Every structure is written in C-alpha cells, then in structure tokens.
C-alpha positions in Angstrom: 4.1 -79.7 24.8 6.8 -81.4 26.9 9.4 -84.0 26.7 11.5 -86.3 29.0 15.2 -86.2 28.3 18.2 -88.0 29.7 21.5 -86.2 30.4 24.2 -86.8 32.9 22.6 -90.0 34.1 19.4 -88.3 35.2 16.0 -87.7 33.6 14.3 -84.4 33.3 10.8 -83.3 32.2 11.2 -80.2 30.1 9.0 -77.8 28.2 9.9 -74.8 26.0 11.0 -71.8 28.2 12.0 -73.9 31.1 15.4 -73.3 32.9 17.1 -76.2 34.5 20.4 -77.2 36.0 22.0 -80.3 34.6 25.4 -82.0 35.1 28.2 -80.0 33.6 28.3 -80.0 29.8 31.3 -79.1 27.7 29.8 -76.0 25.9 30.4 -72.3 26.0 27.9 -69.8 27.5 25.4 -68.7 24.8 26.0 -71.8 22.7 23.1 -74.0 21.5 23.1 -77.6 22.7 21.1 -80.5 21.2 19.9 -83.1 23.7 19.2 -86.2 21.6 18.4 -88.8 24.3 14.6 -88.1 24.2 12.6 -90.7 26.1 9.1 -89.3 25.6 7.4 -86.5 23.8 3.8 -85.4 24.6 1.7 -82.8 22.8 -1.7 -82.7 24.3 -3.3 -86.1 23.9 -0.7 -87.2 21.4 2.0 -89.1 23.4 5.1 -90.6 21.8 7.0 -93.0 24.0 10.4 -94.3 22.8 11.7 -97.8 23.1 14.1 -96.8 24.6 14.5 -93.5 22.6 12.1 -91.5 20.4 13.2 -91.8 16.7 14.4 -88.4 15.5 13.6 -86.7 18.8 15.6 -83.6 19.7 15.5 -80.9 22.4 17.4 -77.7 21.7 18.6 -75.5 24.5 20.8 -72.5 25.1 23.6 -72.6 27.7 22.9 -69.7 30.1 25.6 -70.2 32.7 28.1 -72.6 34.4 28.4 -72.8 38.1 28.9 -74.8 41.3 26.1 -76.0 43.5 25.6 -75.6 47.3 28.3 -77.1 49.4 27.6 -80.5 50.9 29.3 -81.3 54.2 30.7 -84.8 54.7 31.5 -85.9 58.2 33.1 -89.2 59.0 33.2 -90.1 62.7 34.4 -93.1 64.6 33.1 -93.3 68.2 35.6 -93.9 71.0 38.5 -93.9 68.5 39.6 -90.2 68.5 38.9 -90.0 64.8 36.8 -87.6 62.8 37.2 -86.4 59.3 35.4 -83.4 57.7 35.3 -82.7 54.0 33.0 -80.9 51.5 31.9 -81.1 47.9 30.5 -78.7 45.4 29.0 -80.2 42.2 29.6 -78.4 38.9 26.4 -77.7 36.8 25.3 -76.1 33.6 22.2 -74.0 33.4 20.1 -74.6 30.3 17.1 -72.8 28.8 14.9 -75.0 26.7 14.1 -73.3 23.3 12.4 -76.1 21.3 11.2 -79.7 21.1 11.0 -81.7 17.9 9.9 -85.3 17.5 
C-alpha cells in the first residue's frame, strides 16, 4: 500500500515505515502529524485517484527530527567588472516517519 501526498509545495510517494524529509512543519519532535492532502492511494490493484484530492484520505506520520540541509553555495560573478558575491543557504527540514495510510 502506498499513497501520494502533497506538503510544502512538493509531492511525495509514501508507504508505511518510510522516513522522508519534507519542508519544515510546525510540530514538536515525537508529535503525530496528519497529512490530509492525499492525491492518490493504491492498495495492490485497487487504485483511488483524487480529483484533485482523495475524499477522506489521511496519512499519519511521527515527527522524528528537525534539521537543516546541506549548504548550497551561491556565487554571483560579473566578468570584467571587479564584482563577485558569494553567499550560502541551508534549508530547514522536518524528518517524518510514516505510520499509517487511510482512504
């Protein structure tokens, strides 16, 4: 059994027991989170596709940790102008463990 959910502007294919990193959610570590934007649920040959969301579809998950991703280097450079600018960015994320899918 698996589902496709939308959170943080991205879509993820999840199954019970999966651990994934999503955009930062406002929840404490160890708390249970309900993801209700379920786009599709599949159980063997039985596939339920929403238009746009599955009616009554929920995915429950436990917040394992919060963190920051790998640093991304941004380099802006203008040739022949004696100008260069270097910055970096680290995106915040929430690590979730999927515990159940209901449709």
